[in-house]
Backbone as JSON Lines, residues from 0, in Angstrom:
{"i":0,"aa":"M","n":[121.73,107.98,176.15],"ca":[122.61,107.8,175.22],"c":[121.81,107.51,173.87]}
{"i":1,"aa":"L","n":[122.28,108.11,172.85],"ca":[121.63,107.96,171.57],"c":[122.12,106.8,170.82]}
{"i":2,"aa":"S","n":[121.15,105.95,170.22],"ca":[121.49,104.7,169.61],"c":[122.11,105.42,167.97]}
{"i":3,"aa":"I","n":[122.77,104.41,167.49],"ca":[123.38,104.68,166.08],"c":[122.31,105.43,165.17]}
{"i":4,"aa":"T","n":[121.22,104.58,165.18],"ca":[120.3,105.12,164.26],"c":[119.79,106.58,164.51]}
{"i":5,"aa":"E","n":[119.54,106.81,165.81],"ca":[119.08,108.29,166.05],"c":[120.17,109.24,165.69]}
{"i":6,"aa":"R","n":[121.4,108.64,165.65],"ca":[122.42,109.7,165.52],"c":[122.51,109.74,163.86]}
{"i":7,"aa":"L","n":[122.4,108.83,162.92],"ca":[122.36,108.82,161.66],"c":[121.21,109.52,161.28]}
{"i":8,"aa":"Q","n":[120.31,109.35,161.97],"ca":[118.88,110.4,161.48],"c":[119.12,111.86,161.81]}
{"i":9,"aa":"A","n":[119.9,112.09,162.87],"ca":[120.11,113.35,163.29],"c":[121.09,114.0,162.38]}
{"i":10,"aa":"L","n":[122.29,113.12,161.94],"ca":[123.29,113.57,160.78],"c":[122.6,113.75,159.52]}
{"i":11,"aa":"G","n":[121.58,113.05,159.21],"ca":[120.96,112.96,157.9],"c":[120.18,114.19,157.91]}
{"i":12,"aa":"A","n":[119.42,114.71,159.12],"ca":[118.76,115.83,159.09],"c":[119.5,117.22,158.97]}
{"i":13,"aa":"D","n":[120.73,116.9,159.77],"ca":[121.49,117.97,159.59],"c":[122.15,118.33,157.97]}
{"i":14,"aa":"M","n":[122.23,117.32,157.46],"ca":[122.86,117.32,156.17],"c":[121.79,117.94,155.19]}
{"i":15,"aa":"W","n":[120.71,117.46,155.17],"ca":[119.49,118.01,154.64],"c":[119.3,119.63,154.78]}
{"i":16,"aa":"Q","n":[119.51,119.82,156.13],"ca":[119.16,121.17,156.51],"c":[120.29,122.17,155.96]}
{"i":17,"aa":"T","n":[121.58,121.61,155.9],"ca":[122.66,122.46,155.36],"c":[122.4,122.5,153.88]}
{"i":18,"aa":"A","n":[122.03,121.31,153.23],"ca":[121.68,121.47,151.73],"c":[120.83,122.41,151.41]}
{"i":19,"aa":"I","n":[119.75,122.27,152.24],"ca":[118.5,123.37,151.85],"c":[118.86,124.8,152.15]}
{"i":20,"aa":"D","n":[119.84,124.88,153.22],"ca":[120.33,126.45,153.46],"c":[121.21,126.66,152.26]}
{"i":21,"aa":"I","n":[122.05,125.97,151.86],"ca":[122.93,126.16,150.66],"c":[122.13,126.37,149.41]}
{"i":22,"aa":"A","n":[121.29,125.68,149.27],"ca":[120.16,126.17,147.82],"c":[119.49,127.2,148.17]}
{"i":23,"aa":"N","n":[119.04,127.73,149.49],"ca":[118.33,129.06,149.63],"c":[119.32,130.16,149.27]}
{"i":24,"aa":"D","n":[120.57,130.05,149.65],"ca":[121.46,131.22,149.67],"c":[121.69,131.07,148.17]}
{"i":25,"aa":"R","n":[121.79,130.09,147.35],"ca":[122.14,130.47,146.07],"c":[120.9,130.78,145.3]}
{"i":26,"aa":"L","n":[119.67,130.59,145.69],"ca":[118.54,131.16,145.25],"c":[118.39,132.56,145.57]}
{"i":27,"aa":"V","n":[118.68,133.02,146.65],"ca":[118.68,134.38,147.14],"c":[119.79,135.07,146.0]}
{"i":28,"aa":"K","n":[121.06,134.71,145.97],"ca":[121.98,135.32,145.34],"c":[121.43,135.26,143.7]}
{"i":29,"aa":"E","n":[120.77,134.27,143.16],"ca":[120.46,134.22,141.85],"c":[119.33,135.35,141.51]}
{"i":30,"aa":"R","n":[118.28,135.49,142.35],"ca":[117.38,136.58,142.39],"c":[117.88,137.69,142.54]}
{"i":31,"aa":"E","n":[119.09,138.07,143.21],"ca":[119.58,139.37,143.21],"c":[120.17,139.58,142.03]}
{"i":32,"aa":"A","n":[121.04,138.53,141.54],"ca":[121.72,138.85,140.02],"c":[120.34,139.2,138.84]}
{"i":33,"aa":"L","n":[119.41,138.34,139.05],"ca":[118.5,138.76,138.11],"c":[117.75,139.9,138.32]}
{"i":34,"aa":"E","n":[117.72,140.38,139.29],"ca":[117.0,141.77,139.61],"c":[118.05,142.87,138.99]}
{"i":35,"aa":"S","n":[119.3,142.76,139.27],"ca":[120.05,143.48,138.78],"c":[120.34,143.62,137.37]}
{"i":36,"aa":"I","n":[120.18,142.36,136.71],"ca":[120.32,142.37,135.23],"c":[118.91,142.8,134.6]}
{"i":37,"aa":"K","n":[117.83,142.64,135.18],"ca":[116.6,143.2,134.8],"c":[116.58,144.72,135.16]}
{"i":38,"aa":"A","n":[117.22,145.31,136.09],"ca":[117.42,146.76,136.44],"c":[118.17,147.38,135.12]}
{"i":39,"aa":"K","n":[119.2,146.67,134.87],"ca":[120.13,147.33,133.73],"c":[119.48,147.19,132.53]}
{"i":40,"aa":"A","n":[118.78,146.06,132.18],"ca":[117.76,146.05,130.74],"c":[116.88,146.9,130.68]}
{"i":41,"aa":"Q","n":[116.34,147.2,131.82],"ca":[115.27,148.15,131.83],"c":[115.71,149.78,131.83]}
{"i":42,"aa":"A","n":[117.08,150.03,132.22],"ca":[117.83,151.09,132.01],"c":[118.28,151.32,130.54]}
{"i":43,"aa":"E","n":[118.64,150.11,129.96],"ca":[119.05,150.09,128.41],"c":[117.78,150.34,127.75]}
{"i":44,"aa":"T","n":[116.71,149.91,128.12],"ca":[115.47,150.2,127.27],"c":[115.03,151.57,127.4]}
{"i":45,"aa":"D","n":[115.15,152.17,128.55],"ca":[114.69,153.55,128.74],"c":[115.54,154.48,127.88]}
{"i":46,"aa":"E","n":[116.74,154.24,127.89],"ca":[117.76,154.98,127.22],"c":[117.73,154.8,125.65]}
{"i":47,"aa":"A","n":[117.43,153.88,125.04],"ca":[116.87,153.35,123.91],"c":[115.62,154.31,123.41]}
{"i":48,"aa":"Q","n":[114.71,154.22,124.28],"ca":[113.28,154.85,124.02],"c":[113.57,156.38,123.92]}
{"i":49,"aa":"E","n":[114.38,156.92,124.88],"ca":[114.65,158.14,124.76],"c":[115.36,158.91,123.63]}
{"i":50,"aa":"A","n":[116.35,157.81,123.08],"ca":[117.15,158.15,121.76],"c":[115.91,158.07,120.7]}
{"i":51,"aa":"V","n":[115.12,157.14,120.68],"ca":[114.2,157.09,119.73],"c":[113.41,158.49,119.67]}
{"i":52,"aa":"K","n":[112.82,159.0,120.84],"ca":[112.1,160.06,120.84],"c":[113.12,161.31,120.33]}
{"i":53,"aa":"T","n":[114.19,161.35,120.54],"ca":[115.01,162.38,120.24],"c":[115.33,162.43,118.77]}
{"i":54,"aa":"L","n":[115.34,161.11,118.28],"ca":[115.77,160.99,116.83],"c":[114.35,161.3,115.92]}
{"i":55,"aa":"E","n":[113.11,160.99,116.63],"ca":[111.77,161.27,115.82],"c":[111.78,162.88,115.99]}
{"i":56,"aa":"S","n":[112.16,163.42,117.04],"ca":[112.09,165.01,116.94],"c":[113.06,165.72,116.01]}
{"i":57,"aa":"E","n":[114.13,165.18,115.89],"ca":[114.93,165.54,114.93],"c":[114.59,165.32,113.47]}
{"i":58,"aa":"Q","n":[113.97,164.01,113.17],"ca":[113.17,163.83,111.82],"c":[112.2,164.65,111.66]}
{"i":59,"aa":"A","n":[111.33,165.03,112.48],"ca":[110.33,166.06,112.26],"c":[111.07,167.59,111.94]}
{"i":60,"aa":"D","n":[111.84,167.82,112.55],"ca":[112.62,169.29,112.26],"c":[113.12,169.04,110.93]}
{"i":61,"aa":"L","n":[113.88,167.88,110.62],"ca":[114.33,167.94,109.32],"c":[113.31,167.9,108.17]}
{"i":62,"aa":"L","n":[112.29,167.39,108.34],"ca":[111.18,167.32,107.38],"c":[110.62,168.75,107.17]}
{"i":63,"aa":"V","n":[110.45,169.54,108.19],"ca":[110.05,171.1,108.18],"c":[110.97,171.84,107.35]}
{"i":64,"aa":"Q","n":[112.32,171.53,107.37],"ca":[113.53,172.08,106.86],"c":[113.39,171.83,105.31]}
{"i":65,"aa":"L","n":[113.23,170.48,105.27],"ca":[112.98,169.94,103.76],"c":[111.82,170.61,103.01]}
{"i":66,"aa":"D","n":[110.75,170.73,103.66],"ca":[109.71,171.57,103.11],"c":[109.97,172.72,102.9]}
{"i":67,"aa":"E","n":[110.42,173.42,103.6],"ca":[110.97,174.95,103.29],"c":[111.77,175.04,102.34]}
{"i":68,"aa":"V","n":[112.95,174.08,102.13],"ca":[113.78,174.28,101.04],"c":[113.28,173.75,99.77]}
{"i":69,"aa":"T","n":[112.33,172.85,99.75],"ca":[111.47,172.21,98.69],"c":[110.7,173.46,97.9]}
{"i":70,"aa":"A","n":[109.94,174.12,99.06],"ca":[109.31,175.46,98.65],"c":[110.17,176.46,98.16]}
{"i":71,"aa":"T","n":[111.33,176.72,98.61],"ca":[112.25,177.64,98.19],"c":[112.65,177.55,96.79]}
{"i":72,"aa":"A","n":[113.06,176.08,96.39],"ca":[113.42,175.71,95.22],"c":[112.34,175.75,94.06]}
{"i":73,"aa":"E","n":[111.05,175.47,94.39],"ca":[110.16,175.55,93.54],"c":[109.71,177.05,93.25]}
{"i":74,"aa":"A","n":[109.87,177.82,94.5],"ca":[109.6,179.37,93.9],"c":[110.76,179.72,93.27]}
{"i":75,"aa":"A","n":[111.78,179.41,93.28],"ca":[113.04,179.85,92.3],"c":[112.89,179.23,90.97]}
{"i":76,"aa":"A","n":[112.5,177.94,90.77],"ca":[112.12,177.32,89.55],"c":[111.01,178.12,88.7]}
{"i":77,"aa":"I","n":[109.98,178.6,89.28],"ca":[108.9,179.36,88.64],"c":[109.57,180.67,88.56]}
{"i":78,"aa":"S","n":[110.32,181.35,89.21],"ca":[110.92,182.7,89.03],"c":[111.76,182.42,87.74]}
{"i":79,"aa":"T","n":[112.59,181.7,87.86],"ca":[113.33,181.32,86.73],"c":[112.7,180.91,85.31]}
{"i":80,"aa":"A","n":[111.43,180.38,85.35],"ca":[110.71,180.06,84.11],"c":[110.08,181.42,83.72]}
{"i":81,"aa":"Q","n":[109.85,182.18,84.62],"ca":[108.93,183.69,84.07],"c":[109.98,184.3,83.63]}
{"i":82,"aa":"M","n":[111.25,184.44,84.27],"ca":[112.46,185.3,83.69],"c":[112.56,184.79,82.13]}
{"i":83,"aa":"T","n":[112.75,183.52,81.76],"ca":[113.15,182.76,80.83],"c":[112.04,183.26,79.83]}
{"i":84,"aa":"A","n":[110.77,183.15,80.23],"ca":[109.72,183.42,79.24],"c":[109.64,184.97,78.79]}
{"i":85,"aa":"E","n":[110.01,186.07,79.9],"ca":[110.08,187.13,79.75],"c":[111.27,187.55,78.55]}
{"i":86,"aa":"R","n":[112.25,186.84,78.77],"ca":[113.55,187.2,78.03],"c":[113.14,186.62,76.52]}
{"i":87,"aa":"D","n":[112.7,185.48,76.58],"ca":[112.13,184.89,75.27],"c":[111.42,185.97,74.54]}
{"i":88,"aa":"T","n":[110.37,186.43,75.26],"ca":[109.31,187.5,74.75],"c":[110.01,188.58,74.07]}
{"i":89,"aa":"L","n":[110.98,189.26,75.02],"ca":[112.02,190.4,74.45],"c":[112.64,189.82,73.24]}
{"i":90,"aa":"N","n":[113.26,188.81,73.48],"ca":[114.07,188.45,71.98],"c":[112.92,188.2,70.87]}
{"i":91,"aa":"D","n":[111.87,187.81,71.15],"ca":[110.73,187.69,69.93],"c":[110.44,189.3,69.35]}
{"i":92,"aa":"F","n":[110.77,190.22,69.99],"ca":[110.57,191.52,69.98],"c":[111.84,192.05,69.25]}
{"i":93,"aa":"G","n":[112.86,191.37,69.29],"ca":[114.17,191.91,68.68],"c":[115.07,192.55,69.72]}
{"i":94,"aa":"I","n":[114.72,192.43,71.07],"ca":[115.66,193.14,71.92],"c":[116.28,192.21,72.64]}
{"i":95,"aa":"D","n":[117.63,192.35,72.42],"ca":[118.92,191.47,72.9],"c":[118.96,191.76,74.72]}
{"i":96,"aa":"V","n":[118.36,190.93,75.33],"ca":[118.67,191.38,76.77],"c":[120.07,191.4,77.25]}
{"i":97,"aa":"F","n":[120.74,190.62,76.97],"ca":[122.2,190.78,77.29],"c":[122.95,192.03,76.67]}
{"i":98,"aa":"A","n":[122.65,192.28,75.62],"ca":[123.24,193.66,74.9],"c":[122.83,195.0,75.67]}
{"i":99,"aa":"A","n":[121.41,194.89,76.25],"ca":[120.72,195.77,76.63],"c":[121.49,196.21,78.18]}
{"i":100,"aa":"Q","n":[121.82,194.87,78.68],"ca":[122.54,195.04,80.01],"c":[123.78,195.58,79.89]}
{"i":101,"aa":"S","n":[124.65,195.26,78.81],"ca":[125.86,196.12,78.86],"c":[125.8,197.31,78.31]}
{"i":102,"aa":"F","n":[124.69,197.87,78.1],"ca":[124.48,199.31,77.67],"c":[124.39,200.22,78.82]}
{"i":103,"aa":"F","n":[123.66,199.44,79.7],"ca":[123.46,200.4,81.1],"c":[124.62,200.24,81.94]}
């Protein structure tokens, strides 16, 4: 027959083992939750990086379009300046460009 001291020691050991088991179970659950959060954060990071790549590509396309529009506008400004100079030259010779247009 076990003495009271031995029984108390066995009970204490069982209680400690139960506490350790509970702590280990909680630790496993916390690790699983952390892994889930980590995976979700990584997925969000990957998605954000993909969005950045898309925006950078769109920005590059828009910059090319801006360059094209700027070149077209500059060419139109040069052409307008040339036509204005030609008109002024004709006006200097007494030729009214607008009157000549209505003549034809």
